[in-house]
Every structure is written in structure tokens, then in C-alpha cells.
C-alpha positions in Angstrom: -87.2 -11.4 24.3 -84.3 -13.8 23.8 -83.8 -15.2 20.3 -84.1 -18.9 19.7 -80.6 -20.5 19.3 -80.0 -21.8 15.8 -79.4 -25.4 15.2 -75.9 -26.5 14.1 -77.2 -27.7 10.8 -78.1 -24.1 9.9 -74.5 -23.1 9.9 -73.4 -26.0 7.6 -73.6 -25.0 3.9 -74.5 -28.6 2.8 -78.0 -29.3 1.6 -77.6 -33.0 0.9 -75.1 -35.7 -0.1 -76.3 -37.8 -3.1 -74.4 -40.5 -4.9 -71.2 -39.2 -3.3 -71.9 -35.7 -4.5 -72.1 -32.9 -2.0 -74.9 -30.5 -2.9 -74.5 -27.1 -1.3 -77.3 -24.8 -0.3 -76.3 -22.3 -2.9 -76.7 -24.9 -5.7 -73.0 -25.7 -6.0 -71.7 -29.2 -6.3 -68.6 -30.7 -4.7 -66.8 -34.1 -4.9 -64.1 -35.3 -2.6 -61.1 -37.5 -3.7 -59.0 -39.3 -1.1 -55.5 -39.6 -2.2 -52.4 -41.5 -1.4 -49.2 -39.8 -0.2 -45.6 -39.7 -1.3 -42.5 -40.0 0.9 -40.9 -37.0 -0.9 -37.9 -36.8 1.4 -36.8 -40.4 0.4 -36.8 -39.5 -3.3 -33.6 -38.6 -5.1 -33.1 -35.0 -6.1 -33.9 -35.8 -9.8 -37.1 -37.6 -8.8 -38.1 -34.7 -6.5 -37.6 -32.2 -9.3 -39.6 -34.4 -11.7 -42.5 -34.7 -9.2 -42.6 -30.9 -8.6 -42.5 -30.2 -12.4 -45.3 -32.7 -13.1 -47.4 -31.3 -10.2 -46.9 -27.8 -11.5 -47.9 -28.9 -15.0 -51.0 -30.6 -13.5 -52.1 -27.4 -11.7 -51.5 -25.2 -14.7 -53.6 -27.5 -16.9 -56.7 -27.0 -14.8 -59.3 -24.4 -15.9 -61.1 -24.7 -12.5 -60.0 -24.4 -8.9 -59.5 -27.3 -6.5 -59.0 -27.4 -2.8 -56.4 -29.5 -1.0 -57.4 -30.6 2.4 -55.3 -32.5 5.0 -57.0 -34.1 8.0 -54.6 -34.5 10.9 -55.9 -36.5 13.9 -54.4 -38.1 16.9 -54.4 -41.9 16.3 -57.3 -43.5 18.1 -55.9 -46.6 19.5 -58.9 -47.5 21.6 -60.5 -50.0 19.2 -57.2 -51.9 19.0 -56.9 -51.8 22.8 -60.4 -53.0 23.3 -59.7 -55.9 20.9 -56.6 -56.8 22.8 -58.6 -56.8 26.1 -61.0 -59.3 24.5 -58.0 -61.5 23.5 -56.6 -61.2 27.0 -59.8 -62.8 28.4 -59.6 -65.6 25.9 -56.0 -66.7 26.6 -55.9 -70.3 27.9 -52.8 -69.9 30.1 -51.6 -67.5 32.8 -48.4 -66.9 30.9 -50.2 -65.8 27.8 -52.4 -63.6 29.9 -49.4 -61.9 31.5 -47.7 -61.4 28.1 -50.9 -60.0 26.5 -51.3 -57.6 29.5 -47.7 -56.4 29.2 -48.2 -55.8 25.5 -51.4 -53.8 26.1 -49.6 -51.6 28.6 -46.7 -51.1 26.2 -49.0 -50.0 23.4 -50.8 -47.6 25.8 -47.6 -46.1 27.1 -46.0 -45.8 23.6 -48.9 -44.1 22.0 -49.4 -41.7 24.9 -45.7 -40.6 24.9 -45.2 -40.5 21.1 -48.5 -38.7 20.4 -48.9 -40.5 17.0 -50.9 -38.6 14.4 -52.6 -39.9 11.3 -52.9 -37.8 8.2 -55.4 -38.2 5.4 -55.2 -36.3 2.2 -58.2 -35.0 0.1 -58.8 -33.1 -3.0 -62.1 -31.2 -3.3 -63.3 -30.6 -6.8 -66.1 -28.0 -7.3 -68.7 -27.4 -10.0 -71.1 -24.4 -9.9 -74.0 -24.6 -12.4 -75.0 -21.5 -14.2 -77.9 -19.7 -12.4 -81.3 -20.1 -13.9 -82.7 -17.2 -15.8 -86.1 -16.2 -17.0 -89.3 -18.2 -16.2 -89.5 -21.6 -14.8 -87.7 -20.8 -11.5 -89.0 -19.1 -8.4 -92.0 -17.5 -10.1 -93.5 -20.8 -11.2 -92.8 -22.6 -7.9 -94.1 -19.9 -5.5 -97.5 -20.9 -4.2 -98.5 -23.0 -7.1 -100.5 -26.1 -6.5 -99.1 -29.1 -8.4 -101.1 -32.1 -9.5 -99.7 -35.6 -9.0 -98.5 -35.7 -12.6 -97.0 -32.3 -12.4 -95.2 -33.2 -9.2 -93.8 -36.4 -10.9 -92.6 -34.4 -13.9 -91.0 -31.8 -11.7 -89.2 -34.5 -9.8 -88.0 -36.2 -13.0 -86.8 -32.8 -14.3 -85.0 -32.2 -11.0 -83.3 -35.6 -11.3 -82.3 -34.9 -14.9 -80.7 -31.6 -13.9 -78.8 -33.3 -11.1 -77.5 -36.0 -13.4 -76.4 -33.3 -15.9 -74.5 -31.4 -13.3 -73.1 -34.6 -11.8 -71.8 -35.6 -15.3 -70.0 -32.3 -15.6 -68.4 -32.8 -12.1 -67.4 -36.3 -12.9 -65.5 -35.1 -16.0 -63.6 -32.7 -13.7 -62.9 -35.6 -11.3 -61.5 -37.6 -14.2 -59.1 -34.8 -15.2 -57.9 -34.4 -11.6 -57.4 -38.2 -11.1 -55.4 -38.5 -14.3 -53.2 -35.5 -13.3 -52.5 -37.0 -9.9 -51.7 -40.4 -11.4 -49.0 -38.8 -13.5 -47.6 -37.4 -10.3 -47.5 -40.9 -8.8 -50.5 -40.3 -6.5 -53.5 -42.6 -6.4 -57.0 -41.1 -5.9 -60.4 -42.5 -5.2 -63.7 -40.7 -4.9 -65.5 -40.8 -1.6 -69.0 -42.4 -1.6 -72.0 -41.0 0.2 -71.2 -42.9 3.5 -67.6 -41.8 3.4 -68.5 -38.2 2.8 -71.0 -38.2 5.6 -68.5 -39.8 8.0 -65.8 -37.3 7.0 -68.0 -34.3 7.8 -69.4 -35.9 10.9 -65.9 -36.2 12.3 -65.0 -32.6 11.3 -68.1 -31.2 13.1 -68.0 -33.6 16.0 -64.4 -33.8 17.2 -65.5 -34.5 20.8 -66.6 -38.0 19.8 -63.0 -39.1 20.2 -63.6 -38.9 24.0 -66.6 -41.2 23.9 -66.3 -44.8 25.0 -65.6 -47.4 22.3 -68.2 -50.2 22.1 -67.1 -53.6 20.8 -69.9 -55.7 19.2 
């Protein structure tokens, strides 16, 4: 008998995304910072050495690990082309229509030949709560019927635990942000919608081939 194929979601280690915090199935927490970049090659040698030294000091000051993630994607010019097509239809004169059409064709030709890529930089900050020990964990929850009051108390306790772990993770985020600022790099935490969009693009790269709809 053939086994039932597993859904894609079963292979994703993410349980939920709440308040910009990624909650993993194993109980771990993650937060994502999107950062600016530096044109290192245009810096003087002294500035380059200073940046390297400051970044080294930043890494050495951390007592937890971080992950550096670079998303590299081919520039999706389709929304811009679609917008230009709308502008082309609205042009009042034939001359402007011709010029707009030539510009559209130039943009298409240039982006296809140049293969322009966009890069986005992220820093992933982790926090793994200590595992629960003793009673109050699996034993108490297995098959036990909860009254409405007990269910509410359980939910409140769950929320309190989440806020406690979130607070610990935010402290780490603050440390990372301050370290990056000293290196001349700006950083901002991704919210829930941004995190969901990021992972959606990672797990659905084929959507780049879908038609673009203009509202």
C-alpha cells in the first residue's frame, strides 16, 4: 500500500509567527533583522580596516550564535513594466505613446541582457528556552479534561511564557542592533507580515513566473 504523501508544511520547522517572532516546532524562537549594506570597495584602506576590526569586536562580544543570510534574486521588473503599459495607454499624443513604447522595450532589453540581481541582507537571532522539567508538562496535559476556567488559565500561562521568552529574544536583538550600528550598518526587525512574506518567497520560488496583476 502506497504511503500518503506528506504536505509541504510538515517539512517546515516553523510552528507559527507571532508578533514578528518565529516559533519553531521544537520550542525555539527566532527573530529576523533586515540590514543595510556597505559599499566596502569604495572605502579607504583605513576605513576598511576599522570596519573589519569593529565587526570582529562585535562578533567576539556575543555569547550566542547568529546566522547571516543573504537573499539573492533576479530583479522582478514585471510590476514596473505593467505600470508603464498602463501609462502608455493614457498618453494623449501619438508621439508620447511612441516614446513610452520605446522606453518599455529598452527596459525589457536591458534587464534581460544585464541579468540584474537584487540582494537583501538578514541577521537571524536565536533563543532556545530551557526545557521544562518535572510535573506540569506532558503528564498534566495528556488526556486531561479542562474546565473553561482551567483552559483560560492555561492560555494565560502560555501567553506569559511566550512574553517572557520574547523579552529574552528582544534583549539579544538589541545587542545585535547596537553592534551593527557601530559597524555603520542599519538594522530593523521584520514584523509578522514581512517574515511570512520572506518564507513564502523562499519556499515558493516558482511564483516569479506567475502573471502580475495590476489593481
